[in-house]
C-alpha positions, 0 to 999 in steps of 0.5 A: 450473860456469861458463857456458862449461862449461855451454854445452859440456855442452849442445853435446856432448849436442845432437851426441850426440842428433843422432848417435844420432837415426834418419834418416828418408827415402829409397827401399829397392829390393827385388828379388822375383818379381811377384805376381798381384795384391794378394789375399793369397796367400803360396804362394812365399817371394818372395810371403811377403816381398811380402805381409808389406809390405802386410798385417800379421800378428796376431803375430810370432815372432822367432827368439829365441822372443819373440812381439809384435804391432803390432795388439794392446795386450793378449793374454792366455791364461787356462788355467783357462777356456781362453780367449784375450783379444785387445785391439786397440790404440786408433785402429788403422787400415787404409790408408784411415784406416778403423778396424780393429775386433774385427769385422775381427779375427774375420772375418780369423781365420775366413777363416784357419781356412777355409784348406786348411793343416795349421796352420789345420785344426789350430787349427780343430779346437781352437777352440770359439768366437770372439766380439767385444766391440765396445765393448771392442775385444776378441776372445775365443777360446774353446778346446775344451782347454788349449793354452799354445802358442795364441799360437805357433799364431797367428804363422803368416805366413798369418794377417793382418788384412784387410778383404775389399777388394782396395785396402785394406791393413793393413801398414806400406806400401800400393801406389801404383803398379804398372808391369807387369813392372817394379816396384810402388811402395809408400808408407808407411801413415800409419795403420799401427798399428806406428807411422811408417816411417822410409822415404819409399818401398819399390820392389819390382822384377821385373828383374835390371838391378842389385843393389838394396838388398835381394834374395833369392839363393843362400847364399854370395853375396860382396859387400863392400856387402852383408850376408847374412841366413839366411832359414831357409827353403827352397822345394821344387818338385814334380810332383803327380798329383791324379787318381792313376795309371791305366794304363801310358800314364799312368804313362809319361807321368808319368815322361816329364814328370818327365824333361823337367822335370829337363832343363828346370831343368838344361839341360845334361842328358845329351843335347846335343840338348836345347836349353837355354833360359834360366830366371829367376835364382830357379830357377837353381842348383837342388839335386836333391831326392831326398827329400820334404823336404830331402836332408840331413834325410830318413831315405830317399833316393828313387831315381826312374826317368827316361827317356832324352831319346829316350823323353821325346820319344816318349812326350810327343809323343802323350800330350796332356799338360796341365800345370797350374802354380801362379802362384807359379811364373809367371816360368817361363811364357815360358822353359818355353814357349820350352823346349817350342817348341825341343824340339818338345814339344806340352805345353799349360801352364795357370797357376792361382792358388791361389785358382783351383785349388780351384774349378778342380779341382771342374770340371776333371780335373787330372792333372799339376800342378807347384807350390812349397811353402816350409819352415822348416828348424827345423821337425821333418821329420815336420810337413813330411811332414804338410803335404805329405800333407794339402795336396798329395794333394788328394781322394786322402787316404784312410783309410789316410793318416789312419791313418799320420798318427794313428800319427805323432802317437802316436810324436811324443808318445812322443818316440822318434826311431827310431820317428818316423823309420821311420814317416816312411819308410813314409809317404814310400814310400807317397806315391811308390808310390801315385803322389801326388807326385815331388819335383823340386828344392829352392832355398835362400835368403839375403836380402842387405841393403846395408850402409848400411841398418840395423834389418832383421831376419828373423822365425822364418818368414823374413820381413823386419821392416821396422818399424826399417829406415832408412838409416845417417845416414853413408850417407844420400847413397846412400839411392836404392838405387844400386850403384857 
């Protein structure tokens, strides 16, 4: 081969390498709802997406069923000893450069086990002991019985690596600036155990001025600049009654409050005298929810009584209703206050974080609570019913419900769909008849990504995975997230 030919081969090779080399740099702009603070609280789909940037999960479950981790270099389960061994990557650090140790992993796992969730309580009943071997950077989890699916149980979005400090983070990014009601600026964590980010920054905005690089919206949005990713989740709104139902007045107030919220979210209503108030995009185009989970999967359709608007006003004028609302719905605060004022409805609204709620309920009776719950569409309906009953019945969960749930476990093991659906129907009807919960609306989501971004994917739980996200080299001039 001549010198010229060799030179041409080298030039072509260099051009090819340059063409496939990822582009580093740029700022991705993503629109979400504003969180309360930086304490981990994935109580809504928007929150789950936000906190996935700054907190690292133990494991990721991809949609094809594969499980991987950016924290552990080895994770093995021994079915003979019922033991799971988790060995940390060497030199893995938090955003402040402090090493992530086996003690941090043990503490994070124990915090998760103390949560009031179906998945954490199920895992808590399975684990016999957790111990650390610091010199090997290893955590050993001993189980009470064989469970080959133990790794899958550790992929839940709620299980993240934390230090207990509000300003130290384990995720791919960490916050450097928070302009309230406007944006949070995130910078790449230089010590991230999953490797270097391709991006210079991520800007999370809370306003609707233009289409950013990434945003959540209703399925079916059409724009040639964006690709649509099915989140695989939906979020339901519920009116919950932690104190139960007592007396005719209380029952009327429940129905009137339910009817009023239906009018608020769908302000066209049946009576033009109900004055509409604009609500945030995240709560527009809601679907009526006539079941506990999803209308298209439920074996029973609920026909819930509502009052005409004149009776709603009459009942609520004198009921002294205090409506508690979880802070994942905080963006509704002003629109709901405006709606109540315009329609002369003397209802007091109190917003509480998930962490405040449990403590608050120990000292203050809460009769009316509005909350959201996010579900994976692929999860069986019986598992969703368990979540609703165990996590939303509060102190009203008694032996009768425990018996029904034990029966549900038994018929699930029999894999008899007819028996399972029959029992789900019975539980659903009992929850409504006992006045535990009333379903309001459902919101379905897709994630929209500008086409000049590459490498973005969603895991099984609908979280965007940003490890490989970068701007296409050919479109690097558009990397600031601006829409023409």
